[in-house]
N, C-alpha and C positions, 0 to 999 in steps of 0.2 A: 203460549204467552197469556200471562194473567194480569188485567189493570187494577195496580194499587190506588185505590180512590184517595185514603189521605196522601198517601205521595202527589198524587194528582192534584189535591187539592191544597198543599203547601207550594205546588208550582204556581198554580192560578193567583195565590195572593201574592209570589214574588212578581208575578208578572204586572197585576194590578197595582202594587207600590210603584214599579217602575212608568207605567202609563198615567200613575196619578200626579208624580212630579212632573210627567212632560206636559200634563194637560195642563197644569198650573203655569208652567212657563210659557207654553203657547198663548195662555189666555193673558198671559201679563198678571194674572192674579198671585203670583207668588210672592209680592212685595205686598200683599195685604196679610203675610203671614211670618217674614224673615227679614231682617235687614237684605237689601240689593247687594252690599259688599259679599254676603254668601251665595247669591246664586250659582257662583260656579262650583260651590261645594254641592249644593243639592242637585246638580246636573251630573256630578259625578257619583252621587248618591242614585239616581236613576240607573245609571252604567251598571252600575254595580250589581244592583237589584237585576237587572237583564242578565247580566252574566251569569248569576246565582240559578236564574229561572233556568237558562240552558241547561246548567249542570243538574238542575232537581228534576226536569224533563225526561234525564236518562233512567231515574228512578222509578218512572211510574208504570213501568211493564217490567215484570218479573216471570222469569221461564218456568213454568210448571214441573214440577220434580215428578220424578216416580214416587208412588206410593211406598216403594219397599225401598226408598231411601234411609240407610243406616247413619244414626247421628253418631259423631265422635267428639271426644273431648275436644279436640282442636279443631271442629267443624265451626266455623262463626256462625253460619245460620243456624244452630242449634243452640246459640247462647242464650239464653232466655231471661238474661239478669239487666238486658235496657230494650228500650222499644225500637223496633225496627221502621215504626209508622203504620204497620198494619195490625196493631192489637185492636180490642174492640172499644167504641167509646165508652167514658165515663165522666160524669160530672166535674172531674178535674180537667180533664181534655177538654169538655165542651166550653167551660169558662175562659181558659187559654186561647181558643179559637177563636171564641168570642172579642177578648179584649185585641187580637189581633187584627180583626177583620172591622172593628167597630172605626177605626177612623179612615177606612176606606169605603164604608157606606156614607159616613157625614161626609167626607171628600167628594167624592162622586153626585150624592144625590140633594144636599145643600149649597146653597150658594154662598160664597165669601160674605161676611158680613164685618161691614169696617165698624171699628168701635164708636161709641157716641156717649152723650151725656149722660144714659143710663149707667154706663160702666164707669165713666168720670166719677158720678155719685158714689158708687159702692167702694171707688177706690180714696174717697174722700178728697175730692177737687182741692176745694179751700184749706183745708186741713195741709195738704201737699204746698199750695200757691204761699200760704202765710207760714211755713216752716221751711224756706226754701235757705238751705247753707250753701254758701260757695264750696266748690270742691280742689283742694289743692292739687294741683298738676304742673308738674316739672316743666311743663312744656311751654305755659302760659306765665310762668312768674316774673319773668324779666320782657314782657311783652310790651312793655312803658316804661322805659329808663326815666329816672327822676328828673335828667336834665330836659328829654323832651316833653316830660308831662308840664314843667314850668313853663315852657315856650307856647305847648299848644294848649294849655288848659288853665286860665287865669282865673279865679273864683268860680272854677267849675263849670265852665265855659269854655270851648273850644272855638276857634277862628275859623269859619266856615272855608273861608279862603285858602286855608294853608292844606295843602294834601301832597307832601312832597314824596310818596310813597303809595301811589295810586295800587289797586289791588287788579293784577293780571285776569282781564275779562276771561282768560283759559280756564282758570280754576271753576267761573261759575258755569261752563260749557258743558264740563266732565264732571260732577258734581259727586260720583261715586269713587274716585281717583282719591288716593292718599297724598298729602301735600306735606311738605317740608315745615320744619319748626319753623322758618322764618316767614314762609306763607303766610302760616296760621298767624303770625306775629303782625303781619302786615293786615290781615282780615282786623284784627282786633283794634291795630294803631288806626283804621278808618273809622273804627266806631268812636273809637274815641275823639277823634278829630270833626264826624259831621254832626250839623244841628239837624240835618234830616235824616232819618233813621227809617232804612228799608229793611224789615224783618223778612225778607224771601227766603222759601224755602232750606236753601244751602245753611245760609249763615244764622238762622234763627236758633238754634241749641247752642252756638258759641258767643251768639249776643245775648241770649235769653240769660245765661250762665255769668257771664261778664257785668251783666247789669244788676243782677242780684248780689254781687260784691257790696255794691255802693252806688243805690238808688239815687241819692241825692245829686252824683254827679252828672247826672241824666235829667234832672228835673227841667222842666221848661221846652225842652227839645221838642220837635216835631216827629211823629213815628206813623209808619206806614204796615197794617199787617192785616192777615185774613184767618181764619179760623171759625169753629161751629160752637153756636151759642150754650152756653151751660148758665143755670140759675139756681140758686138756694133759697128756700121757704125764707132766711134770715135778710134777703136782699131787699134793698128798696126799687120802687117801680121803676127807679133810671137807670139800677145795675144790673149786670149781665158779665160773665167772663167770655172773652173771645179765646177759646181753646184748641189746642192740639195735642195729638198724643205722641210721645216722642219712644220710638223704637231703637233700642240699642243693638239686641242680638234678634228678637222674636216677639210676637205680641204678647207670650207671656210675662216680658220685663215691663210693657208699656209703662210709660210714667205720663201723668196729665201735667201739661205747662200752661202758660197764656197768661194774661192781664184782666184782671179787673177792669170794665170800663162804663162810664156813665153817659147817656145822652137820653133825650126826652122821649126818643121813639122804642125804647128799650122792652118796653110793657107788651107792644104789638108782636115783638118778635117770641116765636115758639123755640123750644129747646131743639138741638141738632140743625137748627139755619145757620146757612153757611154764611158769613160776611165777609168785605173788603172793607175797611174803616181807616180813616186818617185822624190824629188827634196830636193832643199836647199831652206830657209824661208830668203826672203830677203825683203828689203824694199822701196817704189816706192812711187810717187804722183801722182795722178790721178784726175783732174779739182780741184786742190789745196789741196787736200785732202792725207795724210799718211795712206796710206794701206799697207798690204803684199803681197807679190806678189812669185811665187813659180818659182824659176830658174828648169825647170824639167829636170833630168838628163835621166831617160829611162823612157816608157810608152807603155801600149800595148791598144787597142781596146777591150773591153769584152759586152757581153749580158747586155741587162738590168735587173737588181736583180728582183728577185721575189717580194720584198719588197721594193721600189724606194723610199720611204718615209722615213726620220728622225723622231725620237720624241725625247721629252725633258725625261732625267731621272725622275722620280718619286721619290723625297725625303722624307721622314716620317718628318710630323711636330713635332711629340711628340716622 
């Protein structure tokens, strides 16, 4: 029996990928890389890597053949038109192995890093916030029929005492489950009616998108939110952005969302400081673009949440 080192290395790489994905799930760090709704898919990937490892391990040992073995044109072992995994290393092969092994090295040796203000700066946070364009979504078009809007929203102000369609608390308990179009419309209707808007992690993305369609509708309402501090050079001393990162699929598609905020103590807060704040929604102009601004009435520093990212609500198509 002869050990095939390259085949053994390939088996080790497959096992390492399986172990890395398992480690990320075990520590809970997997949500720092992907949307939690894809957790089951990544678990399946870990199992597949493990199965491939067991298949590959059978190739790591080779029976040593007699030196008098005769090659014949139909003998697979004598076909040198492709690599059996035991050819000598060359530059191309070394680069290929390095590309495959690199994510394993970073995954095991480097701690998972949460996206922060430096990333927001590279993504052009204020440019993104001041150029928000509402996305058309067939699941959301009819969330507020005209008759309802006339009754519950007069001159842009809703009656906080009216809530004929309260949100099912179960929706907030299992935030990663898909919800029906009716349940989604329920959430949006509550936003339309409430004078006090609570931007919890579950509804944040949906509320933020809805508010960006017509911010004048929400002017004067109270709001509660949390996020990390982001600042730009052009800000006034009393200005900062209470920011969050929205992950649709994975961190590669992360987008910055949040609200420009104003309060006297803003200059004392460093970037990436997490705060929880209450305030009133007003409207301001930044670089010629109209956008909401939160006039903070009270705030406090908080620790970074265990899950710092936001995720869109999954709405069932049918």
